[in-house]
C-alpha positions in Angstrom: 5.1 -6.8 26.0 3.3 -4.0 24.3 -0.5 -4.0 24.1 -1.1 -3.4 20.4 -4.5 -5.1 19.8 -7.8 -3.4 20.5 -9.5 -4.6 23.6 -13.0 -3.2 23.6 -13.7 -4.6 27.1 -11.2 -2.1 28.5 -12.2 0.8 26.4 -15.0 3.3 26.7 -16.1 3.0 23.0 -13.8 5.8 22.0 -13.7 4.9 18.3 -17.5 4.9 18.3 -17.6 8.4 19.7 -14.4 10.4 18.8 -14.2 9.6 15.1 -16.6 11.0 12.4 -17.9 9.0 9.5 -19.9 9.9 6.4 -22.7 8.0 4.8 -21.1 5.9 2.0 -20.3 2.3 1.0 -18.5 2.0 4.4 -21.1 3.6 6.7 -24.9 3.6 6.6 -25.2 7.2 7.9 -23.4 10.3 8.9 -21.9 10.8 12.3 -20.0 13.9 13.4 -16.9 13.7 15.6 -17.2 13.6 19.4 -20.8 12.2 19.0 -21.8 8.7 20.1 -22.7 6.3 17.3 -26.5 5.5 17.6 -25.5 1.8 17.8 -23.3 2.4 20.9 -24.9 0.9 24.0 -24.6 2.2 27.6 -22.0 -0.4 28.4 -19.8 0.9 25.5 -20.4 -2.1 23.4 -21.7 -2.1 19.8 -25.4 -3.1 19.6 -25.0 -4.5 16.1 -21.5 -5.9 16.3 -22.5 -9.3 15.0 -24.1 -7.9 11.9 -22.1 -4.7 11.1 -21.5 -5.6 7.4 -25.2 -6.5 6.9 -26.3 -3.2 8.5 -24.0 -1.2 6.2 -21.1 -0.5 8.6 -18.3 -2.3 6.8 -16.0 0.6 7.8 -16.2 -0.5 11.4 -15.2 -4.0 10.6 -11.9 -2.9 9.1 -10.9 -0.5 11.8 -8.3 -1.2 14.5 -7.1 1.2 17.1 -3.9 -0.9 17.7 -4.7 -0.8 21.4 -5.0 3.0 21.7 -8.5 2.8 23.0 -7.7 1.0 26.2 -4.5 3.0 26.6 -6.4 6.3 26.6 -9.2 4.9 28.7 -7.2 3.1 31.4 -3.8 4.9 31.4 -4.1 8.5 30.1 -7.4 9.0 32.0 -7.0 6.4 34.7 -10.3 4.6 34.0 -12.5 7.7 34.1 -15.6 7.1 31.9 -16.4 10.0 29.5 -20.1 9.4 30.2 -19.9 10.1 33.9 -16.8 12.3 34.2 -16.5 16.1 33.6 -17.4 17.3 30.1 -13.9 18.7 29.8 -12.4 15.3 30.4 -14.6 13.9 27.7 -13.5 16.5 25.2 -9.8 16.0 26.0 -10.2 12.2 25.7 -11.7 12.4 22.3 -8.9 14.8 21.2 -6.2 12.6 22.5 -7.5 9.3 21.2 -6.5 9.8 17.5 -3.0 11.0 18.6 -2.4 7.8 20.6 -3.9 5.7 17.8 -1.2 7.1 15.4 1.5 6.4 18.0 0.3 2.9 18.6 0.4 2.2 14.8 4.0 3.3 14.7 4.7 1.0 17.7 3.2 -1.9 15.6 5.5 -1.2 12.7 8.6 -0.8 14.9 7.7 -4.0 16.7 7.4 -5.9 13.5 10.7 -4.4 12.2 12.5 -5.9 15.2 11.3 -9.4 14.2 12.9 -9.1 10.7 16.4 -10.7 10.7 17.5 -8.8 7.6 16.9 -5.5 9.6 19.4 -6.5 12.3 21.8 -3.7 11.4 19.2 -1.1 12.6 17.7 -3.2 15.4 19.4 -1.1 18.1 18.0 2.2 16.6 14.6 0.6 16.1 14.6 -0.5 19.8 15.5 3.0 21.0 12.7 4.5 18.8 10.3 1.9 20.1 11.0 2.8 23.7 10.8 6.5 22.9 7.5 6.2 21.1 6.0 4.0 23.9 7.1 6.7 26.4 5.2 9.3 24.4 2.0 7.3 24.6 2.2 7.4 28.4 2.3 11.2 28.6 -0.4 13.3 30.1 -3.4 14.4 28.1 -1.8 17.8 27.8 1.5 16.4 26.5 -0.3 14.3 24.0 -2.4 17.1 22.7 0.7 19.2 22.2 2.7 16.5 20.5 3.9 17.1 16.9 2.9 13.7 15.6 3.9 14.3 11.9 7.4 15.2 13.0 7.7 12.1 15.1 6.3 9.9 12.4 8.9 11.3 10.0 11.7 10.2 12.4 10.2 6.8 12.7 9.8 6.6 8.9 13.5 7.1 8.3 14.1 3.8 10.2 11.2 2.0 8.5 12.6 3.0 5.1 16.0 1.6 6.0 14.3 -1.6 7.3 12.5 -1.9 4.0 15.7 -1.5 2.0 17.5 -4.2 4.0 14.6 -6.7 3.8 14.0 -6.2 0.1 17.7 -6.5 -0.7 17.3 -10.2 -0.3 15.1 -10.4 -3.4 17.6 -9.4 -5.9 18.3 -6.1 -7.7 15.6 -6.5 -10.3 12.9 -7.2 -7.7 13.8 -4.5 -5.2 13.8 -1.9 -7.9 10.1 -2.4 -8.4 9.1 0.9 -6.9 5.3 1.4 -6.9 5.4 3.8 -3.9 2.3 5.9 -3.9 1.3 4.6 -7.4 -2.3 4.8 -8.6 -3.1 1.2 -9.2 -6.9 1.4 -8.6 -8.6 -1.4 -10.4 -5.2 -2.5 -11.9 -5.0 -5.9 -13.6 -2.2 -7.5 -11.7 -3.3 -11.1 -11.8 -0.3 -13.4 -11.3 2.1 -10.3 -11.2 5.6 -10.8 -9.8 5.8 -8.2 -7.1 8.4 -10.0 -4.9 10.4 -7.5 -2.9 8.5 -4.6 -4.4 7.7 -1.4 -2.5 4.0 -0.6 -2.5 4.2 2.0 0.2 1.1 4.1 0.1 0.0 2.6 -3.3 -3.7 2.9 -4.2 -4.7 -0.7 -4.9 -8.4 -0.2 -4.4 -10.3 -3.0 -6.3 -7.1 -4.1 -7.9 -7.0 -7.7 -9.2 -4.1 -9.3 -7.4 -5.4 -12.9 -7.9 -2.4 -15.3 -7.7 0.1 -12.4 -7.4 3.4 -13.0 -5.8 3.9 -10.4 -3.1 6.5 -12.2 -1.1 8.8 -9.8 0.7 6.8 -6.7 -0.5 6.6 -3.6 1.6 2.9 -2.8 2.0 3.0 0.0 4.6 0.1 2.3 4.0 -1.1 0.5 0.8 -4.8 1.0 0.3 -6.2 -2.6 -0.3 -9.9 -1.8 -0.1 -11.8 -4.4 -2.1 -8.5 -5.6 -3.7 -8.8 -9.3 -4.7 -6.0 -11.3 -3.0 -7.5 -14.7 -4.0 -4.7 -17.2 -4.0 -2.0 -14.5 -3.8 1.2 -15.2 -1.9 2.0 -12.6 0.8 4.4 -14.8 2.6 7.1 -12.6 4.1 5.3 -9.4 3.1 5.9 -6.8 5.8 4.2 -3.8 7.4 0.9 -5.3 6.4 -1.7 -4.6 9.1 -4.9 -6.4 10.0 -7.1 -3.4 8.9 -5.6 -3.5 5.4 -6.3 -7.2 5.1 -9.8 -6.8 6.5 -10.6 -4.3 3.8 -9.5 -6.7 1.0 -11.0 -9.8 -0.4 -9.3 -13.2 -0.3 -9.7 -16.9 -0.1 -8.5 -20.0 1.7 -5.7 -20.2 -0.8 -4.3 -16.8 0.0 -0.9 -17.2 1.8 -0.3 -14.7 4.6 2.5 -13.7 6.9 2.4 -14.7 10.5 1.7 -11.2 11.7 -1.9 -11.2 10.5 -4.9 -13.5 10.6 -7.2 -14.6 7.8 -10.4 -12.4 7.9 -13.6 -14.2 8.7 -15.5 -12.7 5.7 -13.1 -14.1 3.1 -14.4 -16.9 0.9 -13.7 -20.5 1.9 
């Protein structure tokens, strides 16, 4: 069973150190890469975790490492803490973390693809790619630093695209031809829109009104859902939708979700 959920108790706070952020609506202040967040405690826990949104750190609440943090901390570096180990180890750990995070995200997509009955014709290829990607995450720090992640991502994407075609084929020709891939739909008025079987891969849906929209069987890989309104929308069967995407959106108790994600705690009742 792959470990694809972040476990902060087994991580050395890598996302709070390795990654940079800029003062904005998502972060209360600037922080350069490879520098500990001022809210990071000595035990690698966040000092304001219970009130991140109130303190202006919404960006932290929508981030997920897909289990890369504990993989790098406990596997790649064998449990060596960057605070107490050699400085060179710390630098390499911070460099490797984003690489493993990307690989773990790919593992998440591949794992979901293998649960989709319509994708059965490519299950064998998906399984082989899953095993290959998992093996890459277990390489040495040197191997990971030298890895051509974009090239590997492209190989995975070929299979994910084929998976998308197979799944969306079940929604009829008219629906699966709804190609909004990479579309600029920022602030779009899509209330009640019929988006069944549509491809919204990489679409910009920031602050879009998707109230009551029908997104059943839609491909949402890479779609930017920041502040999108999913109140009462139906995402049943939508696939390649991650928890970080959902956490960045707005929704309600009436929003219907696929089993692969959970309803964010900050959504309205």
